[in-house]
All heavy atoms as an XYZ file, in Angstrom:
691
protein
N       2.627      3.631     11.930
C       2.058      2.851     10.854
C       3.070      1.746     10.502
O       4.169      2.045     10.077
C       1.826      3.764      9.661
C       0.851      3.239      8.698
S       0.424      4.401      7.365
C       0.721      6.012      8.008
N       2.708      0.496     10.659
C       3.641     -0.617     10.420
C       4.020     -0.782      8.946
O       3.181     -0.698      8.056
C       2.867     -1.842     10.901
C       1.793     -1.315     11.785
C       1.468      0.050     11.258
N       5.298     -1.035      8.730
C       5.828     -1.271      7.381
C       5.572     -2.722      6.989
O       5.875     -3.630      7.751
C       7.331     -0.991      7.374
C       7.974     -1.205      6.047
C       9.470     -0.914      6.081
O       9.878      0.109      6.666
O      10.220     -1.734      5.529
N       5.034     -2.932      5.784
C       4.803     -4.304      5.323
C       5.703     -4.688      4.154
O       5.845     -5.859      3.846
C       3.320     -4.568      4.981
C       2.808     -3.601      3.944
C       2.463     -4.528      6.232
C       1.396     -3.906      3.468
N       6.326     -3.682      3.501
C       7.247     -3.989      2.412
C       8.071     -2.755      2.072
O       7.668     -1.623      2.356
C       6.460     -4.454      1.182
S       7.511     -5.161     -0.107
N       9.216     -3.030      1.420
C      10.104     -1.955      0.964
C      10.781     -2.422     -0.331
O      11.304     -3.522     -0.383
C      11.139     -1.689      2.045
C      12.108     -0.582      1.743
C      13.117     -0.442      2.867
N      12.498      0.012      4.087
C      12.655      1.225      4.604
N      13.432      2.097      4.001
N      12.045      1.559      5.730
N      10.733     -1.584     -1.363
C      11.404     -1.913     -2.629
C      11.691     -0.635     -3.402
O      10.898      0.295     -3.397
C      10.556     -2.874     -3.479
C       9.145     -2.410     -3.728
C       8.844     -1.608     -4.822
C       8.119     -2.761     -2.875
C       7.545     -1.174     -5.054
C       6.813     -2.345     -3.103
C       6.533     -1.542     -4.199
N      12.863     -0.583     -4.037
C      13.277      0.542     -4.878
C      13.066      1.904     -4.207
O      12.664      2.869     -4.855
C      12.560      0.509     -6.227
C      12.807     -0.758     -7.000
C      11.786     -1.688     -7.187
C      14.072     -1.044     -7.523
C      12.025     -2.868     -7.885
C      14.308     -2.215     -8.223
C      13.277     -3.121     -8.396
O      13.513     -4.280     -9.087
N      13.291      1.970     -2.902
C      13.126      3.221     -2.166
C      11.699      3.545     -1.780
O      11.433      4.584     -1.184
N      10.761      2.663     -2.112
C       9.342      2.864     -1.772
C       9.038      2.037     -0.527
O       9.370      0.863     -0.466
C       8.422      2.429     -2.929
C       8.722      3.263     -4.174
C       6.943      2.553     -2.527
C       8.055      2.748     -5.443
N       8.400      2.662      0.451
C       8.016      1.976      1.682
C       6.494      1.857      1.687
O       5.776      2.849      1.491
C       8.487      2.755      2.932
C       8.039      2.048      4.208
C      10.002      2.915      2.913
N       6.000      0.628      1.897
C       4.560      0.363      1.927
C       4.151      0.143      3.377
O       4.753     -0.670      4.089
C       4.187     -0.884      1.102
C       4.729     -0.783     -0.335
C       2.678     -1.115      1.136
C       4.105      0.280     -1.181
N       3.112      0.863      3.796
C       2.630      0.750      5.173
C       1.119      0.569      5.180
O       0.432      0.970      4.245
C       2.996      2.000      5.981
C       4.497      2.183      6.127
C       4.811      3.339      7.022
C       6.315      3.400      7.274
N       6.620      4.242      8.421
N       0.632     -0.032      6.273
C      -0.806     -0.215      6.457
C      -1.127      0.126      7.901
O      -0.377     -0.220      8.805
C      -1.212     -1.656      6.138
C      -2.715     -1.880      6.116
S      -3.185     -3.607      5.739
C      -2.943     -3.672      3.980
N      -2.246      0.791      8.101
C      -2.658      1.215      9.428
C      -4.144      0.931      9.582
O      -4.905      1.104      8.638
C      -2.389      2.719      9.594
C      -2.763      3.256     10.934
C      -1.993      2.978     12.042
C      -3.872      4.054     11.083
C      -2.327      3.484     13.286
C      -4.222      4.562     12.317
C      -3.439      4.276     13.415
N      -4.536      0.494     10.762
C      -5.953      0.184     11.026
C      -6.508      1.139     12.075
O      -5.884      1.364     13.090
C      -6.111     -1.233     11.576
C      -5.501     -2.275     10.699
C      -4.386     -2.973     11.113
C      -6.030     -2.564      9.465
C      -3.816     -3.940     10.318
C      -5.468     -3.530      8.659
C      -4.359     -4.210      9.089
N      -7.689      1.640     11.814
C      -8.405      2.451     12.781
C      -9.879      2.261     12.463
O     -10.335      2.699     11.411
C      -7.991      3.916     12.657
C      -8.387      4.766     13.815
C      -7.708      6.118     13.688
C      -7.950      6.912     14.946
N      -7.310      8.216     14.885
N     -10.619      1.589     13.305
C     -12.011      1.237     12.984
C     -12.846      2.405     12.473
O     -12.862      3.469     13.055
C     -12.560      0.714     14.308
C     -11.350      0.251     15.054
C     -10.233      1.174     14.634
N     -13.507      2.164     11.366
C     -14.483      3.046     10.727
C     -13.913      4.351     10.208
O     -14.525      5.000      9.385
C     -15.663      3.315     11.664
C     -16.463      2.082     11.970
C     -17.675      2.409     12.782
C     -18.427      1.127     13.104
N     -19.572      1.358     13.937
N     -12.765      4.777     10.674
C     -12.213      6.037     10.214
C     -11.324      5.853      9.000
O     -10.956      6.829      8.376
C     -11.403      6.703     11.334
C     -12.269      7.210     12.462
C     -11.452      7.930     13.505
O     -10.413      8.509     13.150
O     -11.854      7.902     14.662
N     -10.982      4.625      8.691
C      -9.993      4.416      7.645
C     -10.513      3.589      6.472
O      -9.746      2.926      5.815
C      -8.740      3.766      8.250
C      -7.576      4.701      8.289
N      -7.653      5.955      8.787
C      -6.305      4.540      7.874
C      -6.470      6.541      8.693
N      -5.630      5.698      8.130
N     -11.794      3.584      6.217
C     -12.327      2.923      5.031
C     -12.257      3.885      3.856
O     -12.307      5.090      4.046
C     -13.769      2.479      5.281
C     -13.897      1.333      6.269
C     -13.284      0.029      5.773
O     -13.228     -0.195      4.547
O     -12.850     -0.748      6.603
N     -12.144      3.446      2.629
C     -12.050      2.055      2.208
C     -10.661      1.486      2.494
O      -9.725      2.221      2.805
C     -12.309      2.124      0.705
C     -11.789      3.465      0.309
C     -12.078      4.366      1.495
N     -10.537      0.170      2.345
C      -9.267     -0.503      2.595
C      -8.192      0.104      1.687
O      -8.426      0.362      0.513
C      -9.401     -2.005      2.358
O      -9.880     -2.274      1.063
N      -7.009      0.352      2.271
C      -5.968      1.039      1.516
C      -4.584      0.813      2.117
O      -4.467      0.308      3.232
C      -6.252      2.542      1.465
C      -6.197      3.187      2.815
N      -7.251      3.122      3.702
C      -5.207      3.861      3.433
C      -6.904      3.760      4.808
N      -5.663      4.214      4.678
N      -3.566      1.198      1.368
C      -2.196      1.212      1.855
C      -1.630      2.608      1.639
O      -2.177      3.407      0.869
C      -1.302      0.182      1.130
C      -1.274      0.459     -0.374
C      -1.716     -1.243      1.447
C      -0.185     -0.277     -1.118
N      -0.535      2.874      2.333
C       0.210      4.116      2.158
C       1.542      3.759      1.523
O       2.206      2.822      1.970
C       0.463      4.787      3.514
C      -0.792      5.200      4.206
N      -1.197      6.509      4.292
C      -1.730      4.476      4.848
C      -2.343      6.568      4.958
N      -2.680      5.342      5.309
N       1.941      4.498      0.505
C       3.234      4.309     -0.134
C       4.029      5.603      0.048
O       3.541      6.680     -0.284
C       3.064      3.989     -1.612
N       5.243      5.468      0.584
C       6.104      6.617      0.812
C       7.352      6.481     -0.054
O       7.960      5.403     -0.097
C       6.501      6.698      2.284
C       5.340      6.878      3.256
C       4.846      5.532      3.721
C       5.761      7.721      4.413
N       7.715      7.572     -0.728
C       8.881      7.581     -1.598
C       9.554      8.930     -1.425
O       9.094      9.937     -1.973
C       8.446      7.357     -3.042
C       9.565      7.310     -4.043
C      10.559      6.336     -3.964
C       9.623      8.233     -5.073
C      11.585      6.285     -4.893
C      10.644      8.185     -6.008
C      11.621      7.212     -5.905
O      12.640      7.164     -6.824
N      10.620      8.971     -0.621
C      11.243     10.247     -0.292
C      10.249     11.131      0.428
O       9.625     10.715      1.399
N      10.060     12.339     -0.090
C       9.093     13.257      0.534
C       7.688     13.104     -0.036
O       6.766     13.819      0.350
C       9.565     14.710      0.388
C       9.492     15.260     -1.014
C      10.704     14.908     -1.901
O      11.637     14.222     -1.475
O      10.683     15.327     -3.068
N       7.501     12.153     -0.940
C       6.204     11.936     -1.590
C       5.419     10.827     -0.891
O       5.998      9.883     -0.359
C       6.392     11.551     -3.061
C       7.166     12.559     -3.830
N       6.618     13.740     -4.266
C       8.456     12.568     -4.235
C       7.535     14.432     -4.905
N       8.668     13.734     -4.898
N       4.095     10.964     -0.932
C       3.206      9.996     -0.299
C       2.041      9.715     -1.243
O       1.568     10.605     -1.944
C       2.644     10.554      1.036
C       1.667      9.582      1.676
C       3.769     10.881      1.994
N       1.577      8.468     -1.223
C       0.385      8.110     -1.979
C      -0.468      7.150     -1.178
O       0.054      6.297     -0.464
N      -1.767      7.306     -1.249
C      -2.721      6.395     -0.617
C      -3.412      5.640     -1.743
O      -3.956      6.259     -2.667
C      -3.749      7.159      0.246
C      -4.777      6.208      0.832
C      -3.045      7.945      1.350
N      -3.359      4.296     -1.673
C      -3.894      3.446     -2.746
C      -5.033      2.580     -2.225
O      -4.876      1.869     -1.228
C      -2.796      2.533     -3.298
C      -1.763      3.258     -4.104
C      -0.748      3.959     -3.482
C      -1.815      3.234     -5.486
C       0.209      4.633     -4.218
C      -0.866      3.911     -6.234
C       0.152      4.616     -5.602
N      -6.153      2.612     -2.917
C      -7.313      1.779     -2.605
C      -6.969      0.324     -2.936
O      -6.485      0.040     -4.034
C      -8.499      2.258     -3.443
C      -9.790      1.557     -3.121
O      -9.860      0.317     -3.282
O     -10.743      2.244     -2.731
N      -7.225     -0.599     -2.008
C      -6.889     -2.008     -2.240
C      -7.757     -2.660     -3.298
O      -7.319     -3.580     -3.975
C      -7.010     -2.814     -0.941
C      -5.985     -2.531      0.147
C      -6.196     -3.485      1.321
C      -4.570     -2.638     -0.358
N      -8.976     -2.225     -3.455
C      -9.872     -2.869     -4.426
C      -9.615     -2.381     -5.853
O      -9.573     -3.164     -6.778
C     -11.320     -2.643     -4.011
C     -11.669     -3.441     -2.759
C     -13.150     -3.349     -2.408
N     -13.455     -4.233     -1.304
C     -13.457     -3.874     -0.024
N     -13.143     -2.640      0.311
N     -13.764     -4.745      0.920
N      -9.458     -1.072     -6.011
C      -9.284     -0.512     -7.358
C      -7.813     -0.344     -7.738
O      -7.505     -0.152     -8.910
C      -9.969      0.855     -7.471
O      -9.306      1.776     -6.575
C     -11.448      0.763     -7.142
N      -6.937     -0.383     -6.746
C      -5.490     -0.193     -6.919
C      -5.162      1.157     -7.548
O      -4.178      1.297     -8.254
C      -4.873     -1.351     -7.698
C      -4.873     -2.631     -6.914
S      -4.023     -3.962     -7.730
C      -5.284     -4.513     -8.850
N      -5.993      2.151     -7.290
C      -5.737      3.499     -7.776
C      -5.290      4.382     -6.614
O      -5.665      4.145     -5.465
C      -6.990      4.121     -8.417
O      -8.049      4.105     -7.463
C      -7.411      3.368     -9.655
N      -4.499      5.393     -6.923
C      -4.080      6.333     -5.899
C      -5.227      7.304     -5.659
O      -5.683      7.978     -6.584
C      -2.811      7.078     -6.321
C      -2.243      7.916     -5.193
S      -0.588      8.570     -5.526
C      -0.999      9.951     -6.577
N      -5.693      7.380     -4.436
C      -6.827      8.230     -4.093
C      -6.398      9.557     -3.485
O      -7.183     10.503     -3.477
C      -7.777      7.508     -3.126
O      -7.045      7.129     -1.951
C      -8.381      6.273     -3.775
N      -5.174      9.610     -2.963
C      -4.623     10.835     -2.387
C      -3.126     10.821     -2.582
O      -2.519      9.755     -2.674
C      -4.872     10.902     -0.869
C      -6.286     10.975     -0.413
C      -6.385     10.955      1.103
O      -5.538     11.587      1.779
O      -7.278     10.284      1.617
N      -2.526     11.994     -2.590
C      -1.077     12.067     -2.565
C      -0.440     12.654     -3.796
O      -1.109     13.090     -4.735
N       0.906     12.639     -3.768
C       1.693     13.257     -4.823
C       2.821     12.340     -5.307
O       3.848     12.809     -5.766
C       2.273     14.586     -4.330
C       3.248     14.415     -3.167
O       3.318     13.315     -2.572
O       3.954     15.388     -2.845
N       2.611     11.043     -5.205
C       3.623     10.080     -5.631
C       3.878     10.230     -7.132
O       2.925     10.294     -7.914
C       3.121      8.672     -5.315
C       4.136      7.585     -4.991
C       4.955      7.922     -3.773
C       3.443      6.261     -4.808
N       5.150     10.288     -7.564
C       5.443     10.395     -9.000
C       4.889      9.205     -9.789
O       4.731      8.104     -9.249
C       6.978     10.392     -9.045
C       7.413     10.813     -7.682
C       6.362     10.302     -6.744
N       4.612      9.426    -11.057
C       3.991      8.419    -11.917
C       4.714      7.084    -11.946
O       4.081      6.028    -11.863
N       6.034      7.095    -12.072
C       6.786      5.841    -12.139
C       6.664      5.062    -10.831
O       6.501      3.842    -10.835
C       8.249      6.108    -12.475
C       9.027      4.862    -12.760
C      10.346      5.162    -13.412
C      10.994      3.845    -13.789
N      11.920      3.975    -14.876
N       6.701      5.765     -9.707
C       6.530      5.112     -8.404
C       5.108      4.565     -8.283
O       4.906      3.460     -7.759
C       6.844      6.088     -7.268
N       4.111      5.301     -8.774
C       2.730      4.809     -8.764
C       2.629      3.500     -9.536
O       1.975      2.559     -9.081
C       1.779      5.829     -9.395
C       1.479      7.029     -8.542
C       0.473      7.938     -9.215
O      -0.566      7.477     -9.710
N       0.770      9.228     -9.264
N       3.251      3.449    -10.701
C       3.209      2.239    -11.518
C       3.817      1.045    -10.786
O       3.287     -0.056    -10.848
C       3.933      2.457    -12.845
C       3.219      3.446    -13.760
O       2.018      3.717    -13.535
O       3.877      3.958    -14.689
N       4.939      1.270    -10.091
C       5.574      0.178     -9.351
C       4.699     -0.292     -8.196
O       4.575     -1.491     -7.947
C       6.957      0.601     -8.850
C       7.987      0.673     -9.953
S       9.665      0.878     -9.349
C       9.677      2.614     -8.960
N       4.069      0.650     -7.491
C       3.180      0.286     -6.386
C       2.004     -0.525     -6.919
O       1.629     -1.557     -6.344
C       2.698      1.532     -5.612
C       1.603      1.169     -4.609
C       3.869      2.212     -4.901
N       1.421     -0.105     -8.020
C       0.286     -0.826     -8.608
C       0.692     -2.235     -9.042
O      -0.067     -3.192     -8.842
C      -0.301     -0.049     -9.785
C      -1.018      1.208     -9.365
C      -1.463      2.003    -10.579
C      -2.036      3.340    -10.187
N      -2.436      4.138    -11.346
N       1.873     -2.365     -9.632
C       2.355     -3.691    -10.033
C       2.536     -4.580     -8.804
O       2.123     -5.741     -8.794
C       3.673     -3.567    -10.792
C       4.209     -4.900    -11.287
C       5.505     -4.766    -12.065
O       5.887     -3.654    -12.459
O       6.150     -5.814    -12.291
N       3.132     -4.037     -7.745
C       3.318     -4.790     -6.500
C       1.969     -5.171     -5.900
O       1.775     -6.293     -5.444
C       4.147     -3.961     -5.511
C       4.324     -4.633     -4.197
C       5.251     -5.581     -3.883
C       3.558     -4.418     -3.019
N       5.101     -5.977     -2.577
C       4.059     -5.268     -2.022
C       2.482     -3.588     -2.702
C       3.536     -5.316     -0.731
C       1.958     -3.635     -1.429
C       2.481     -4.494     -0.470
N       1.010     -4.231     -5.907
C      -0.319     -4.512     -5.359
C      -1.002     -5.637     -6.136
O      -1.667     -6.483     -5.544
C      -1.193     -3.255     -5.399
C      -0.787     -2.200     -4.397
S      -1.828     -0.733     -4.528
C      -3.347     -1.356     -3.775
N      -0.846     -5.649     -7.450
C      -1.441     -6.702     -8.283
C      -0.917     -8.068     -7.851
O      -1.678     -9.028     -7.755
C      -1.125     -6.452     -9.768
O      -1.686     -5.199    -10.151
C      -1.700     -7.548    -10.645
N       0.375     -8.136     -7.558
C       0.985     -9.396     -7.141
C       0.534     -9.827     -5.750
O       0.595    -11.007     -5.419
C       2.517     -9.270     -7.141
C       3.096     -9.054     -8.508
C       4.592     -8.762     -8.473
O       5.232     -8.841     -7.436
N       5.143     -8.417     -9.612
N       0.073     -8.892     -4.926
C      -0.239     -9.182     -3.527
C      -1.654     -8.802     -3.111
O      -1.955     -8.754     -1.928
C       0.756     -8.428     -2.617
C       2.159     -8.923     -2.781
O       2.515     -9.989     -2.310
N       2.977     -8.158     -3.489
N      -2.542     -8.561     -4.064
C      -3.858     -8.013     -3.748
C      -4.645     -8.862     -2.744
O      -5.204     -8.336     -1.788
C      -4.684     -7.800     -5.014
C      -5.967     -7.025     -4.736
C      -6.725     -6.686     -6.001
O      -6.516     -7.297     -7.046
N      -7.611     -5.719     -5.911
N      -4.682    -10.171     -2.948
C      -5.429    -11.036     -2.034
C      -4.890    -10.987     -0.624
O      -5.655    -10.901      0.351
N      -3.574    -11.040     -0.495
C      -2.953    -11.004      0.838
C      -3.144     -9.654      1.507
O      -3.343     -9.571      2.718
C      -1.476    -11.367      0.739
C      -1.312    -12.849      0.350
C       0.105    -13.223      0.074
N       0.856    -13.335      1.316
C       2.164    -13.502      1.355
N       2.866    -13.565      0.235
N       2.789    -13.599      2.511
N      -3.095     -8.581      0.728
C      -3.310     -7.247      1.292
C      -4.723     -7.111      1.842
O      -4.925     -6.620      2.954
C      -3.059     -6.174      0.222
C      -1.604     -5.956     -0.168
C      -1.515     -5.141     -1.450
C      -0.840     -5.284      0.961
N      -5.715     -7.572      1.065
C      -7.099     -7.478      1.531
C      -7.307     -8.356      2.769
O      -8.004     -7.966      3.696
C      -8.075     -7.864      0.421
C      -9.525     -7.571      0.770
C      -9.791     -6.091      0.991
O      -9.479     -5.256      0.152
N     -10.383     -5.745      2.129
N      -6.687     -9.522      2.785
C      -6.791    -10.406      3.951
C      -6.197     -9.745      5.194
O      -6.780     -9.814      6.276
C      -6.092    -11.735      3.677
C      -6.220    -12.726      4.812
C      -5.522    -14.040      4.504
O      -5.356    -14.386      3.320
O      -5.138    -14.718      5.469
N      -5.053     -9.096      5.034
C      -4.455     -8.392      6.177
C      -5.381     -7.285      6.663
O      -5.533     -7.079      7.856
C      -3.086     -7.811      5.809
C      -1.991     -8.829      5.779
S      -0.343     -8.113      5.744
C      -0.285     -7.398      4.123
N      -5.997     -6.564      5.724
C      -6.918     -5.497      6.110
C      -8.104     -6.074      6.874
O      -8.500     -5.562      7.919
C      -7.403     -4.741      4.875
C      -8.308     -3.602      5.238
C      -9.656     -3.639      5.384
C      -7.897     -2.271      5.535
N     -10.125     -2.411      5.746
C      -9.067     -1.551      5.848
C      -6.670     -1.612      5.551
C      -9.042     -0.195      6.174
C      -6.646     -0.266      5.876
C      -7.823      0.427      6.187
N      -8.667     -7.169      6.352
C      -9.863     -7.761      6.955
C      -9.594     -8.368      8.326
O     -10.422     -8.258      9.228
C     -10.456     -8.832      6.030
C     -11.014     -8.236      4.741
O     -11.276     -7.014      4.693
O     -11.161     -9.000      3.768
N      -8.443     -9.016      8.487
C      -8.129     -9.693      9.756
C      -7.348     -8.807     10.715
O      -7.232     -9.128     11.894
C      -7.295    -10.967      9.512
O      -6.034    -10.599      8.935
C      -8.042    -11.948      8.629
N      -6.797     -7.723     10.224
C      -5.927     -6.826     10.972
C      -4.717     -7.555     11.546
O      -4.234     -7.246     12.623
C      -6.713     -6.082     12.063
C      -7.753     -5.173     11.468
C      -8.343     -4.190     12.464
O      -7.928     -4.095     13.597
N      -9.325     -3.451     12.001
N      -4.223     -8.536     10.786
C      -3.001     -9.266     11.137
C      -1.987     -8.989     10.040
O      -2.110     -9.491      8.930
C      -3.281    -10.760     11.263
C      -4.175    -11.086     12.439
C      -4.423    -12.564     12.546
C      -5.385    -12.831     13.694
N      -5.789    -14.223     13.755
N      -0.993     -8.187     10.377
C       0.004     -7.782      9.391
C       1.113     -8.800      9.252
O       1.447     -9.501     10.203
C       0.613     -6.441      9.791
C      -0.334     -5.259      9.785
C       0.398     -4.006     10.229
C      -0.923     -5.052      8.407
N       1.683     -8.855      8.078
C       2.853     -9.681      7.810
C       3.699     -8.946      6.785
O       3.214     -8.094      6.057
C       2.458    -11.058      7.284
C       1.694    -10.997      5.966
C       1.275    -12.343      5.454
O       0.176    -12.785      5.815
O       2.052    -12.942      4.692
N       4.980     -9.267      6.753
C       5.868     -8.693      5.736
C       5.602     -9.416      4.419
O       5.443    -10.633      4.385
C       7.339     -8.900      6.131
C       7.753     -8.099      7.339
C       8.078     -6.692      6.934
C       8.680     -5.968      8.129
N       9.078     -4.622      7.814
N       5.523     -8.643      3.346
C       5.303     -9.215      2.023
C       6.571     -9.053      1.186
O       7.361     -8.121      1.417
C       4.127     -8.513      1.338
C       2.770     -8.723      2.008
C       1.693     -7.932      1.282
C       2.398    -10.181      2.064
N       6.772     -9.928      0.188
C       7.977     -9.834     -0.638
C       7.974     -8.564     -1.488
O       6.914     -8.075     -1.889
C       7.906    -11.080     -1.516
C       6.478    -11.483     -1.511
C       5.900    -11.023     -0.208
N       9.166     -8.040     -1.757
C       9.267     -6.825     -2.562
C       9.023     -7.079     -4.044
O       9.029     -8.220     -4.502
C      10.710     -6.382     -2.327
C      11.440     -7.648     -2.056
C      10.466     -8.528     -1.331
N       8.824     -6.008     -4.763
C       8.734     -6.053     -6.220
C      10.129     -6.328     -6.762
O      11.093     -5.715     -6.318
C       8.226     -4.707     -6.751
C       8.019     -4.585     -8.253
C       6.881     -5.492     -8.706
C       7.719     -3.149     -8.604
N      10.255     -7.286     -7.655
C      11.565     -7.603     -8.233
C      11.532     -7.463     -9.738
O      10.518     -7.457    -10.352
C      12.040     -9.014     -7.863
C      12.412     -9.063     -6.399
C      11.013    -10.054     -8.196
């Protein structure tokens, strides 16, 4: 799964697999914790990511929502800037 960003120990990844991976989403990894976030609603749909890490991922997603959806739609990944 390709890494698209890293900040504060959180690694953001996106993976494409036709029809098996809808709705559009990202994976956030933080130590041994993982969270799957829906790109449209920016909510965690699966996982055990701690609350503070969830908040940071959501803030980062808000800043990059359009680009994330575009990457999902075109399946062309790029590195995105970290949360600062």
